[in-house]
Every structure is written in structure tokens, then in C-alpha cells.
FINUKOL-810798 format. One record per residue: x, y, z of N, C-alpha, C in turn. Coordinates in steps of 0.1 Angstrom, whole numbers, plus 5000, padded with zeros to 4 digits. Layout:
XYZXYZXYZ/...
***
This chain:
500949884997499950015000500950114998/500650234993501250374995501650395009/500850405018501050445029502350375039/502750255032503550155039505050135033/505150235020506250195009507750265017/507250385025508450435034509050315041/508550205042509150115053509950005045/510049995031510849915021511449985012/512650065013513150145003513950074998/514649955001515449864995514949784983/513849724989512949644981512649734968/511849864972511349944960512349994952/513250064958514150154948515450064943/515749944950516949874944516549754936/515749674945515349534939514649514929/513249584929512349574919513149644906/513649764905514149804895515449704888/515849664896516949564891516849444890/515749384888515349254890513749224885/513449084887512149054882511149034894/510049084893509149074906507849004902/507548934912506448864910505048894921/503848964911503349004924502248934929/501948784927501148714930501648574930/502448544945502748424949501948354957/501248254952499948214963500448084971/500248084986500147934992499147884994/499047744990497947694993497847545001/499147595011499447505022498847535034/499447475045499147495060499847645063/499347735068499747865070500447885087/501547795087502647795099503947795094/504747865102506047905096506847805093/506947705103508047575095507447505090/506147445088505447385077505747415062/505347555064505247665052506647655043/507647685054508947675048509447555044/509147455051509547325045508547305030/507547325029506947325015507747415005/508547535010509147605001510347524997/511147485008512147375002512147254996/510547204999510547044988509947064977/509247204977508147194963506747134965/506647074974505247014979504747054991/503547084990502647125004502747035015/503547055024503746975034502646965043/502246855050501146845059501246835074/502546805078502846765093502146905102/502446865115502046955123502947065126/502547195124503847295123504547305135/504147245147504847265159505947135166/505547045155506446915155507846925150/508746835159510046835154510146735144/510046745133509946635122510746705110/511046625100511946655092510646655079/510946735069509946745056509746595053/508646555048508446425043509146425026/509046515020509646515007510846555005/511646494994513146544994513146704990/514246764999514246884997515446954986/515347054985516047124972517547064976/517847104987519447084992519546894986/518646834987519046684987519146694971/518246724966518346714947519646784945/520146914950521346984944522546894948/522646844960523946764962523846614957/522646584955522746414950523346424939/522346514929522546494916523546574909/524146674917524946744911526446684918/526346624928527446544936528246614940/527546754950528246834958528446794971/529246854977530046804991529046864998/528946835015528246865024528547045025/529547065024529947215028529247305017/528847285006527947344994526747394995/525947325009524747375009524547395022/523847515028523547545044522547625041/521747575052520747685060520947745075/520847905073520847975085519248025090/518747955100517448015105517348015119/516648125120516348195135515648125143/514948025143514147925153514647775156/514847775166515147655169514547535163/513147555163512147475155512647425144/513547495137513847465120515147355121/515247295130516347225133516847105124/515547065118515346965108515046985094/515147125092514947165077515547135066/516847105070517847075057517746935054/517046845057516946675052515946615055/515146575042514146505047514246355052/512746325052512746155057512346065046/512546125032512246035022513245925020/512745805018513845725016514645675003/514145784993514845774981516145854980/516545944990517546014988518345994997/518345895009519145865019519845955026/520145925040520646005049521846085047/522246205051523546255049523746335037/522446365027522546415015521946565015/521746605029521146755031521946835033/521446955036522147085039522447085054/523747155057523747205073523047305078/522647275089521547375093522547465107/522247565105522947655118521947735123/521547725136520547775145521547855152/521848005150522548135156521948135172/520548105172520548135190520747995197/520947905191521347795199522747815201/523747845188525047865193525147975203/524448075202524848185210524348155225/523248055226522548005241523947915248/524647835237525747765242527147835247/527147935238528548025242528148105251/527048125255526848185269526448095284/526748005279526447885288526947885304/528047925304528947945317529148085317/528548175312528848315315527548405317/527448525319526448595324525748615309/524348585309523648585295522848715298/522948795306522048905307522449035296/521349075289521549165276521549115265/521448965266521148875253519548855249/518548875261517448815261516648855244/516948955242516148995229516548915217/517848845221518448765207518248605209/517648585222517348435224515848425222/514948505224513548465223513248395212/512648285212512748175200511548165191/510348195197509148195191507848285195/507248365184506148455190504748355188/504748255179503648205177503048095185/504347975187504247855195502947855206/501947775208501147775220501947725232/502947635229503747575240505147595240/505547585254507347615253508347505251/508947515241509747445233511347455239/511947385244513447385253514147405243/515247505240516147505232516847355232/517347345218518147225216519547225219/520147145228521347155233522547165222/523847225225524747205216526147165227/526747055221527847025232528947135231/529947095239531247215237532147175225/532047055219532746995210532147055198/530747025197529947095186530047245183/530247325193530347465195531847535191/532947445195534247475190534147435173/533747345170533747275156533347405147/531847465152531447565143532247685145/532647715156533547835158535147795149/535447685147536747665136536047695123/535047625121534647625106534447775103/533847855109533648005107534748105109/535848015117536848125116536648215128/535848185139535248305149535348225161/536048295171536148245183534848245190/534448155202533448175208533148295217/534248375222534248475226533848585216/534548575207534448705197532848705194/532148585190530948555186529848615197/530048575208529348635220529148815220/530448815220530848995222530349075209/530248995195529849085185528149085186/527648965190526048925193525849065201/526349095212525949205222525549355213/525949345203526149465196524649475187/524149355183523349325177521549365182/520949415173519749435179518449315179/518649235169517649105169518248975162/517448865165518048755159518448755144/517448825136517848835119519148885119/519448975125521049035125521948935130/521848875140522648755142522548655130/521648605124521548515114522448565099/522048715097523048755087524448755090/524748785102526048805105526748635103/526248545111526448395106526748365092/525448395082525548385069526748435063/527248585066528548655062529548595062/529848485077530748435081530748285071/529748255067529748115060530248145046/529648265040529748315028531548315025/531948385036533348405037534548295036/533948185048534748085048534647965039/533347925036533147825029532647835015/532347965013531348004999530347894994/529347875003528247734997527847814983/527347724976526747754961525247764964/524747704975523447694978523047774993/522847874998522847905010521147985009/520647925021519047955022519048055038/518648135037518648235049517048265055/516648245065515248255070515348385078/514648495076514448605082513048575090/513248595105511748605114511148695123/512048805122511948905130510448975130/509748975116508749005115507448935120/507648825125506648735136506548825146/507148905151506749005163505349065163/504949055147503449085147502449015155/502848895161502048815170501848835182/502548945188502449015201501449125201/501049145189499849245186500449395188/501749435186502349585186502649605173/502049725168502149735157503249815154/503649865164505249965162506349865161/506149765169507449655167507149595152/506049575146505749495135506649575122/506049725126506849805113508349825112/508749825129510149815129510849715123/510149565122510849465119510649455103/509849505100509649515082511049595078/511149725085512149795082513549735082/513549655092514849585096514949485083/513849395079514149305070514349355058/513649465054514249545041515749585041/516049635053517649685055518549545053/518349455058518849315059518849275042/517949265035518049205024518949285013/518949435016520249515011521349475016/521649455027523049395030523349275023/522049165026523049025020523149045005/522549154997522949184983524349214983/524349314993526149404993527449304996/526649185005527549075008528049004997/526948994987526848904974527948964967/527849094964528449194957530049174961/530349174973531749194980532349074981/531948984980532548834979533148804964/534548774961534748734948534048624944/533848504956533148384948531848404946/531148514948529648524946529648654938/530248754935530148894928529548844915/528548904909528448904892527948734889/527848634898527348534893526448464903/525548544908524648464922523548544916/522548464918520948494918520348494931/519748604938518948594949517648594948/516948514955515548524953514748564969/514048634970513548694980511748674982/511148594992509948584990509348525005/508048585010507648555021507148375021/507048325035506348205034504948215032/504148315034502848325036502548485038/501648545038500848655045500348655057/499448755057498548805072497548815068/496648815079494848825079494848945073/493548975066493149135062492549175072/492549335075491849365081490649355086/490149305075488649295075487949155078/488749065076488448895076487948845092/486848795091486048775102486948665107/487348655121487948575128489648615129/489948725123491448775121491448865130/492648895131493149025138494349095130/493949115115494349195112496249185108/496949235111498449235108498849125119/498249085130498649015140499048855136/497948815130497848645129497848625112/497748495111497548435097496848305100/495448335103494248225107493748195099/493148285091491848265081491748195071/492948185065493148125051492548225040/492548305043491948435029492948485021/492748555011493448595001494848645004/494448745014495648825019496848735030/496048635034497048565043497848445033/497348425023497648345013498448405001/498348504999499248554986500148694990/501348654984502348734986503148764974/504548764974505248804963506748734965/507348764953508748734952509648814943/510748824949511848924941512848854937/513448844923514748774920515348864912/516648894919517748974912519048884911/519748924901521348864900521648824887/522548734886523048674872521848644861/522048724850520948684839519548704842/519248784855517948804856517648904848/516448934844515849064837515649134847/515449284843515749374851514349494847/513649514860512549574860511449524850/511049394856510149294852509249324863/507749314858506649304867506149154860/505749054867505148944864503648934872/502848954866501348994872500748874871/501048754870500348624870500248554882/499348474884499548384898500448304895/501448284906502248144908501948104920/502948004924502647914935503847914942/504047884958505047874965505947764961/505047664956506047524951506747544938/506747654931507247674920508447734921/508947754934510647764939511447674935/510947554938512247434937512447424926/511747384915511947354900512447464897/512047604895512847674890514347694896/514547654908516147654914516747544905/515947404902516147304898516947374884/516047414875516547464864517547544864/518047634871518947714872520247644876/520447554885521347454890521547324879/520947294876520647184867520647064870/519547044880518946934889517546884886/517046784887515546764884515046744897/514246804901513246774914511946724912/512146584910511146474901509846474913/510046514927508946494932508046624938/508946724933508046864936506846864927/505646944934504246954925504447094919/505647154920505547314911505847304900/505847434893506247424878507447554877/508347524868509447624864508947754859/509347834865509147994862509948064853/509348044839510548054827510848224829/510148324835510548454835512048464840/512448374849513748394856515048294848/514648244838515348164833516548214820/
***
């Protein structure tokens, strides 16, 4: 809406003019963040309980990518802000076998482990895990050995990680910081970053929601600048940005406007997608309906793998 455009200057003034913008991306699945993200990574509308600690039922984009292109484990990663996303990197599907998924880094879990023996005051704003879940889910543990292995991989000491985290405002900023370290040290070909600050809308405080929108817009711009500043990525990387789903309309019966996504109305199911990067046409608007499940087949065409279990279609506008 016109009165909200001031909150997304990077998306409006940089990404749309320099990329292809899909104005109608429809999610026909379950409107819960973990299950909807699982649907995005599989190209199939997953049907498991959103709050269950389970892997996706169908093969993920990471498994297709690694299995068909014979890519090592270091070449596909997920950085996710919620501890509930710990199993998003690999499916339970028997045809792809264990060990072919993406590595998953949960920055909150790493931070909690790094602070375990120290004073954690001042970090509460980075450690809150979920605004939506009706039940408390304890944080998954990280052993000292795992913590130091991750620190060694990212070339970042535990103390430096905790010290830098103190300067950050939100979990999404922590996730982008970790993603930057991944890009510099491992340069994975397939990197999936999930931003989650906007889900503060569930608290019902509109000012916090707008603040999270502004921060997400800024972080998308920062991720693009990270891509352009790293020799392994500059000039040869495609970036996709899309929400998992929308939020209830202000007029939907049974909804609470921006606060929730319960009704299943058109506003809660219809979002958008921006694509920017190598070979992507600039300043193009695609105003036809597409589906969330179309992402994986499109990535398959770009990378050169065949997601045979996906239910989506290739989007020719970005090829």
C-alpha cells in the first residue's frame, strides 16, 4: 500500500528496478512458519503439524542439489532463526538417503551454548525463540565439541561470537552475521537464510511489526551487498526473496489483521517474490498467479537438477 512504501526502500528502489518481481505468489498449504518453509524447500505442500519436531516428508532442494550434482556437504547450508527449524535441511524420504541434506545453523542455539558458562544478561532479545507457538519448546542442546567445531569452521572464536552478538538488535541480524561468515569461509553454492523478526506481529504491537519490516528490508539490502563484495559470488549469484505466506486482512472475520495468519483468506495466502542477479531481467513485473511450490523446480532449472517429487512448475521468467 502507498502508506507503507516508506518502510521498504531497498525492495522498492533497488530490487524491483534491478530484478524480476512476481506480484502474486500463492500458498495453498498450511499457514504455519515451519511447515510452510518446509513446503518451500520441497516444492510440495507438506502436511505435518507445524509445531512438531519432524523432518519434511518429501525430498528437499538441498538433497536434489547435492545428490544429482555430486556436491559436498559444505556446499549447501541453511541459517534459520528458530530452534524449531533444526530438521529443515534433510527430508525423511527414503529415496534420497541420509546425509545428503544441507547443514543447518541455528544462531540462537549457538549463542545460548556460548553463553552457558557466562552471564547471559543483555542477550534476551536475541534468544527469544518463537512468537507463535502455544507451548514452550526447550532449546536444543549444543555440546562444547560441536560449538568449537562450528567456531573453527566459521573462523570465529566463541568469545568473539558472543561479544559481537551483544551489539546486534535482533535474531535476524545475528543470522545475517552468521551467513556472512559462512559465505567468507565456505562459499556455499546454495545458501538459504530465513528471516523471522516480522513474526513479532503475533505480539499485537504494530510499532514492533513495522520496525521488523524496516529491518528485514535493510537486511535484504545488506545480503545483496555481501554477495557483491565476495569474489566467489559477485556477478554470478541469483538471489530470491519471498515470504512463506501473508497475514490476515483487516476485514476478515476471525482474523486480527496484521497480528495473525489464521483465516486462510486471500491476503494470508498471497504474497510476492523478487529475483535479482546474474542473467535475471531487470525491471520486469510478472502479474500472473504462481505458487510457492514453483520455487524448487525453478532452482532446479537454474542449477541443473531435476526435482522429480516436486509439484510445482518452472517459472520461465527467471531462466
